[in-house]
Steps between C-alpha positions, in 0.01 A plus 500: 500500500366842427178645645346479147589140467372407853183681427458301169570164663229558761255638244564200270453249783180682604373492131563131471301424826206736370506302171499158663197605712325633198575178318357286779180696531438534128609162367581231757171516703302450170705211396334317780157619418343162475637395844387833653143456380469194748498762780256796541519842660178683575299256289709544184770267361839617636651540148214728402539703833890521436448625156226742578630635839802350641746585207388855462527555880857347485610725207379802696695393806807426288475847347492682827764279652732535183477882500556523872793267500662685199449827672690373800780361282520839325514695835764258631744588205409871477291479179166584657267744311303605805571849597594579875266733671 
């Protein structure tokens, strides 16, 4: 397997994990909104809190994790765009 193919395999696997996390935090949690509303967090129904705060925080964390992981994959296979000082 060439370096380019190995890089693409690892990038593709990383992309599927990222999309699965995105799907979970954007759709799956809200499918159970009525069940989540039986619990509360800081005085608000849990589904409301997950919509207003939790998912946004999860998306920001996923964004930073995704870019950091992709940068490490690129460096591993010699495709990094970062300049050496």
